[in-house]
N, C-alpha and C positions, 0 to 999 in steps of 0.2 A: 809475320804476316798473319793476317786473320781472315780465315775463311768464311764466306757467308754460308748461311743454311742452303742456298741454292747450289753453290759450288759444291758443298759436301753431298748433296743429293746426286749431281753429275758425276762425282767421283765414285760414288757407290755403284751407280748405274753402270759405269765403265768396268768398274771391279767384276760386277755380277756377269756382264757380258764375256769377260775374259775367262772367268772361273768356267763358264759353259761353253766356251770356244764359239760362241756367236759373235763371228768376226765380220759379217756382211757390211756393217756399218763403219768398219774400219779401213783406212787407206794404208797398204804396206808402204813403208818407207825404209826398210832395211830388214836385216836379220840380226838376232843376237843369240849367242851360244854360252852355255856355261860348260867349262872344261873341269872335268873331275881329274885331279891329279893323284897318281899312285906311287907309291914307294917302289923304287927299282931295286 
């Protein structure tokens, strides 16, 4: 799939907002977690 320049700009804008925790434009639809496994 080829992304248009406009789509790429939208992705970059979203990425920047996520980096800076600017979440007011986002609607929460769930949660995700990362689990760190340690040797027992």
